Structures are given as structure tokens and as C-alpha cells.
N, C-alpha and C positions, 0 to 999 in steps of 0.2 A: 381425709381418713388415713390413718397410719398404716404403712406397709411394714410388716415384720418378716423376718427371715428364719427359716428352719433348715435342718440338714436333710439331704436326700436319703440319708440312711436312718433317720428317725430319732436317735437318742438326743437328749438335750432340749432345753427350752427354746422358745422363739426369742430372737434377739433383734435389736434395732439395726438399721442399715449401717450406722457408724460402728457398732460392735462387729457386725459381719465383715466389714471392710478391714477392721483391725486384725481379726482372727485369720482371715483368708480362707482357712480350711476348718471345717467342724472337727471337734475332738474325736468323733467316731470315724473320721476319714471321709465323711460325706461332703458334698458341696452345698453352699447356702443357696436357697431358692426363695423368692418372694411368696408370701401366702396368697397373693392374688396378682394378676397382671392388670395394672390400672389402665383405664381407657384414656386416650387423649382428651383433654378438657378444653382445648382450643380447636376451632375448625381448621380444616386444611387451608382454606382461603386466608384465615387470619395468620397461620404459620407461614404462608407463602410471602408475606410482607416483612418477614423477620430475617436477620442475618444469622450466621451460624451460631454465634454465642447466645442469641436470644432463643433460638430453637433448642439449643442445648439445655438452657434453663427450664423451658417448658416441658421437656421430656424428663430430665433428671429429677426435677422437683417431685414428680409423681412416684418415684422409686425411693429416693433418699429423703424420706419424710421427717426424719429427726434433725436434718440440717435446716438452719434458718435461711430465709431468702438472702440475707446479707452474706452468710457464710458460703452458700452455694454460688452466688454470683461472683464473689471474690475468687473462689477456686477456678471458676470458668474463665474469668478475666486473666488470671495468672497463667492459665494453661494455653489458651488460644490467642497468643500474642505474636510478637515479631519472630518467634521461633519458626513460624510457618512462612514459607517464601511466597505465599499468595494470600491476599486479604480475604479471599473466599474460603480459606481453610481446606475445603474439599471441592475443587472445581470438577466439572464434567466435560468430557470431550466426546462428540458424536463421531463415530468412525464405522463405516461399513455395516450399518444397520443396528448398531447398539450404542448405548451411552456408557462410556467408561468413567466410573466415579474414581477420580484420582485421590487416593488416600495416603499419598506418600510425600506430601509437601512439608512435613515436619522436620525436626532437627536430625533425625536418623534415616530419613527417606524410606520409611516403611509404614504400613497402616497401624502398627503398634503404637506409633506416636499419638494417634488420635485418642487413645485411652491413657497411655502412660505419661502423657504431658500433664494430665489432671490428677492421676492417682496419688502422687506424693502430697498434693495439696489437700485432697480428700482425707488422706491418712493422717496427716499432721493435725488437721481440724478435728478428726475423729478422736485422736489421742487426747487433745485438750478437752473435748466434750466428755470423755470418760475418765478424766483425771489419771491418765496413764503416766507413770513416772519412769518406767523402764525405757531403755533405748530400744527402738524397734529395728530388728534385723530382717531385712528383706532377703528371702532365700528363693532363688529362681532357677529353673532349668529352661534352656532355650534351644530351639532348633535353628536359630540364626538371627531373628529380628527382635524378639522380645528382650533378649539380653541387652543389646545396645540401647534400645529405647528405655528400658528400666534403669540402666546405668546412667544415662543422660538425665533422666527425670530425678533420680535420687542423689546424684553426685553432690556432695557437700551440703545436703539438706540437714540442718541441725536436728539432732535427736534420732538419726537413722544411720544404719550401715546397710550396705547391699553386697550380696555375694551371688555371682552368676556361674552356673555350670553349663558347659556346652560340649557337644561331641567333637573331639579334637580334629577328626578328619571328616566331619559331616556338615560343614558350613562352607560358604563360598570364601575365597581369599579376601574379598572386600569386607564381608561380614566379620570375619575373624579379626582383620586389622582394625575395624571400627571398635571392637570390644577390647582388644589387648592394648590399645593406645589410650584407653579411657582415663582421664584425669579424675582426681577427687580422693582426698585422704580417707574417705569412708568406703571406698570401692575395692572389690576383689573379684578377679576373674580366674576361673580354673577350667582347663580343658580336661575331659575325661577320656579314658580308653574305653570306648563303647559308643552306642548310638543315643539318640534323643530319648527313646523310651527308657533306657538305662538311667539317664540323668533324671528324668521325670519321676521314675520309681524311687530313686535314691532320695530325692527331695521329699516325696510323700512319706517315706520311712522315717526321715529325720523329723518331720512335723509330728509324727505319731509316737515319737520316743518320749515317753512320760518322764523317765529318769533325766534325760537331757533337758527337758522343759523345766523341771524343778531346779536343776543345777543352774540353768541360765537365769531363771527368775531370782535365784539367790545372788547371782552376780550382776543383776540389774539389766537383763536383756529379755526380750521376747520376740518370737518369730512372727513374721507375716509374709504374705506372698504377693508378688507382682505378676504371677502367671494369670492366664485367663480363668483359672479356677476361682480367682477373687472376684466377688460380685462388683467391686469397685472398678474392675476392668470391663466387665460385661455391659453395665449400664451406659457408660459413655459411648460404646459401640452402637447402641440402638439409635443414637442421635443421628448419625450420618445417613442412615436409611430414610429416616423421616425427612431430613434436610434434602436428600436427593429427590424425593418425591415432590416436595413443595417447591423446589427450585424448578423442576420440570413444569409444574403448574404455573409458577410465576412467569416463566418464559413462553407459556402457551403451547408447550410441546405435548401436553396432555390436558384433558378436561378434568374438572373437579370430580373425584370419585372414580375416575377411570382406573382400571386395573393395570399393574405393571408386573413383570417378572423380575426376580433378583437372582443373579448368578454369582456364586462365591467360591473361589478356590479354597479348599477345606482340608485342614490337617487335624487340629485339636478340637474343632467344631464350635469354638466360641464365636467366630465371626458370623457364621450362618445362624447360630442360635440367637444372636442379637437381632438378625433380620426376622426370625420366627417370632421373637418377642414383639418386634415392631408391628408385625401382622396382628398379633393378639391384642395390641393396643388400639387397633382399628385402621392401620395403614392398609390401603387397598392393594395388597400383594396377592397375585393369583398363585404363582408357583415359586418355590424356593429350590433353585437348581444347584445341587451340591456337586462340585467338580473335584475329582480326585486325580492324583498322578498315578504312577505305576504301583505305588503302595495303596491299592484300591480297597482297603478294608471297609470303607464307608459305602462305596458302590456295591460291594457284595452284600453288605448289611441291608441296604434299601431294596436290593433285588431278591434276597432270600429270607430276611428276618433273622439271619444268623450273624452274630458278630464273632469273628474268629481271627485272633491275632497270631495263630500258629501258622506262620508262613515266613518266607524269606524277606528280610528287611533290605530294601533296595535303595542305594544312594542315587539320587537323581539330580537333574539340573534345577529342580524346584525344591531345595532342601528344607524350607520352612514347612513343607507338607510331608516330609519323610517321617511319618508317624503311624504306628500301628495301634496305639492306645489313645483314642480320642477322648480325653478326659471330660470335655463339656457335653459329650453325648449323654452322660449320666443325667444331666438336668432334663433332657428330653425324654429319656427312658422313664424317669420318675413321673413325668407328666402323663405320658401315654399309659402308664401303669395305674392311672387314677390317683396320683399322689400317694401311692402305697409304698411307704418307706421300707417295710419289711420285704416286699416283693423286689424292690430295687436293690436292697442290700444283698439279697440272695443272688441276684444276677451279677452284681459286682464281685461277690465272693467267688462265683463260678469263673468270672473273667480272670481274677487274680490267681485262682488255683489251677483251673483246666485250660485257661486261655481262650475260652469261648462261652457264649450263652445264646439262647434262642428265645425270641419273644413270641407271645401267643398270637393266633390269627386276629383276635379282637384288638390287640395292641397294634398290629401291623396296619389295620384299617385306619388308625389314627395318624398314619404317616403320609396320608394322601396329599398333604401340602408340599411334599418333597418329590423331586426327581433327581436321581443319581446317575452319574456316568463318569468316565475317566478318559484321560488322554495319556498315551505312552510318550516316551522320549522323542520318538520320531515325529509323532503328531504335534507335540508341543513346539518343536523347532520349526516345523512346517507352518504352524499358525503364526509364529513371529514373522517369518518370511512372507507369508501371504498378505498379512495386514500391511507390512511395510511396502511391499510391491504395489499394493492396491491404492494406498493413500499417503504413504510416507510416515504413518504413525508407528512409533516404536513402543512395544510393551515388553515387560519383563517375563520371565519364564512362568511364574505363578499365575499372572494375569493371562498368559497364553493358554495355560491349562483350562482356565475358566472360559476363555473365548472359544477354544476348540470344542469344549463340552456344550457350549451354547449352540454352536453350529450343528452338533449332533442332535440336540434337543429339537431344534427347528425342523430338522430333517425327519426325526421320529414322529413329531406331533403336528407339524404344519402350523403351530401356534405363532401368530404374528403380533402378540401382545408386546408393547414396548418393553425393552429389557435394559436394566441397569446392571452392568458388570463391575463387581468390586475389583478395582485395580490396586493390588495390595502392596506393590513395591516399585520403586523406580528402576528402570532398565539399567541405570548406572550402578546398581548394586550387584548385577549379575552380567557384567559387560562381556566376559569371555563367552558365555553361553549364548547371549543375545547376538553378539556380532558374528559368531560362527553360524547361527541360524540364518542371518541375513546373507552372509557370504563366507565360505570357509577360507577365503584368501586372507582373512584377518587373523588366522590362527598363529601366525609367526610373530605377531606384535606382543609387547609387554602389557601388563595390566593397565598401567596408566596411559600408555599409548592408545590402547583401546578406548579408554575413557574420552580422550581428546577426539578420537575418530568418531565415536558415537555422538559426541556433541556436534561435530561438523555435519554428519549426515542427517541428524534429526532436527537440527536447528534449535536445540535446547541447550541452554547454558549449563555447564558442569555444576552440580549442586554443591553448596558450601560444605556439606558433610563429607563429600569426596575430596574436595580441595584440602580440607583440614588434615586428612590422613596421608597425603602424598609423602610427607617427610616426618611425620610424627613418630617419636621413639616408642618402642614397645615397653610398656610399663608393667605388664602382667605376663608371666611366662610359666606359671605353675601348671603342672599336669599330674593327674592321679588316676588310679584305677577306680572303677565305679563303687567298689566296696570300701573305698577309703575316703568317701565324701564326708562322712561325719568327722573324721580326723582333720580334714581340711577346714571344716567349720570351726572346730575347737582351736586350731592354730590361728585362724583369722581373728577370733574373739579373745584369744589369750586365756582360755579356760582349760 
């Protein structure tokens, strides 16, 4: 049965999965959502006998119904190949009472690789299916990881160009160097004077500029997005939650049908929304534990029912979560509002205008699947040190936020349900913060000295992604104000 996609803000017809992937964002500014969440059509026992690629097909075929079996399997095979440094694609490590699902074994050592390795293949396939002749221009804002993963995925892909905006002083040194050394004749990276929310808002404004859209179409271009607002990003993320469960089942760590909890460090809300969708598909998840850093807008929302971005924006050691406008939350709001696009559109208008909105008591009751909490900077560092001291396992700052919040959850509830913690980035991506948390004596070392020392104390080989940027030349040095982003786009495209 075909799954079609419509806007969370209501205007426009339902479209196929391939059209939704190509457009990225609906013309009314809304996000595409499926008209139903399909149920898994294989048993958990059957899925437990499959590898990651096979599980990916069984999950994604249910959402991307206008892709043929051959097309989808080709996309999956092209994505999950030797770019990943482990054949498991997403291995799990048991440490101190929880299963850490390592989502950082792709080419840019962050969880974004899990979806952005396949998105270019889905997009090119979708373009062919829809007889698109225009060159596709991927326009993306990043808080650190999406940018590099998207650049790596789309670099030199025929028929595409990619432009990434990032907050100039809001990412880690390693994250920035990964982006500004990116090769590819079709790539462009621009730092902006501002934060991630400024970059994300600028990209959305460019997408909704009808005059620019018409001008681009005349010149043979059309925009699409690699951000998690694109449904082609979200669907592949559902896969690894299903895979984690059936892997635990295959290893007899849990029984068939036994509940698990899922803990996700959360900024833009896409990663935990994918887990929510997995639960709706029938995966036995008891609680979705939403972990925030000091920018705890989501924690406050789950606690009060009020979403309020009118607060200080704090730069933290977990920069990929330094977000006050969690775009993917709109998909959940639409759902708890009874798929009422007008109601959702009114809430999003209030967020855009007044910077806040409040959901109704009946809507709050539909959030019982979620538990929210946060970890401040001191707690995050302490959790890295605690885990390392306890068992020698080193986690990055974002994973530490999740791990710390999980400890709070257990203390608050006494719940002993087996837990999977989404480990979203390699500690090698945030070496200075990680090594300081283990021992401040490392503060005097240079960035790559820290890389080598981290490898020594953890017993983990330095990832290829880090080795590649040690001596790589800077290829992108453009910086602009947030209100000049459209000019930067025009310059890149020569229009």
C-alpha cells in the first residue's frame, strides 16, 4: 500500500516519497510527513537474522513506496559499503549498564553519515523517476556534523551542487576543518556571523523565496535540502533503532518482544523522532529519553508544554545540540494535534513571531512516550570522566549528555529496562573537550597531539576522517553575515 506525504502546514497536494525527497521542504514552509506510519511486515525474529543492509531495505521499503526493489537495494548497497570502518555499520558496546549504539563509523565519524550516505543516491534516483532536468542545489545549515556528512555525500555527484552554511564560531576545530578542507568542484562552504538558528532560519527563508525559485528554474537549478527536515534523512535514521533491537535479540541480550528504552542526545529533534517512528512501526520501545544540553528548550517543553526560544543561546562543548529552534519537533506537534495542519501552522506562526507557543493539555497527554532532562557542561564532562574511569570506554560530549541524562532517568524512575544510548559522534571529533574531561593535564597539547593521545589511552585507532585533515589545505574560506546568505547563494551559482 502506497505511503504518500503531505505538509504539516496543510497547503498543497499529497506527493510521493520521491517528490518529497526532491523538494525537501513544502512550498508552505511545512515539513513532509507520511499519511500513515506503516507497521513492520517482518517479525522481529526474522529481522534478527539479517545484516544492516537487509534491515535497511525492510524498513525503508515501507516508507519509500514509489521506489522499486531494485532501485532501493542499489541505493542501500551504494551507501553502506567500505565507507564504514566496521562491517556491522552500527556496532553496539555494552558499558556500565547501557548499550551504546555507535553511529559514527562512517566517513565523517558522526551519526549524520547513517542517513547522508544514502540521501544522494535516493535523490538522484528520485530525480530520474520524476524526469527532473534541472541541476539540484543542496542548501544546508549545519550545527557541525550535517555539513561535513552532506558535503562528503554529494561531493562530485553528477547533477548536483551543495552549499553549506555553518556558525563561524559555533563548531569544534575538528568539525570546521573537516568542512573547509572538503574537496569537490560542486561544493561550497560558508561561515556566517551568527549561530545555528540564524543559519537555519536563513536557509528556510531562501527556500520560501518564490522570486529566487523562479529565477533559478529559468537558469536550470532547483533547491533541495540535506537537513533533517528532508524526509529522505529521517527514514534512514529509523533503520538503526530497528537494527539495534534485533541485534540485541540475535545476541540473546533481550527476549522477543521485550521492551527497551532509547536515549538520544537531541538538538533538532530528527534523531529522536526517528526512534518515535520506529516505536509507531511496532518496535517494542517503552520510553524515548530526550537528552538536552544547557540549551534545554526541549527539556522545558516536555516539562511545561511551552516551547519558548526566547532565551540566551549558549555555546557548549556539544555544539551539534546548540539549537533553540528544533525543526523536526514540528512533525511531532502535527501528530499530537491530531494531524491538524491549521492548528500546527498557527503554533509555528506563533514560534516565528513571538518565539513561543503552548500546546493544549490534551496534546500534552500524547507526549507520555517521552522523558526529557538535560546535562549542563560540568555534568557532561563528569560523565565522560566517570565512564572512562569505570571501564576505559571513551565517549564524545554529545553521547555524554545522553549518558548523564540516562543516569538521571534511572534515579528518577528506578526503571531497569534495557537501554540503548545513541552514540552520535566519535570522541575524536571533540578531542579537546573529551581529553580535558578525562584529565585537565591534556590542556597544553595541540589538537592533533590530543588525537594521538586519545588513541593511545582508548586503544582505538585514529579514524581515517581525522588522519585525512591533519595536513589538508583549506579550500573554503568564505564568511558572511546571516542577512547576506542569499547573496552568497547567487554568487556560488553565478546568477
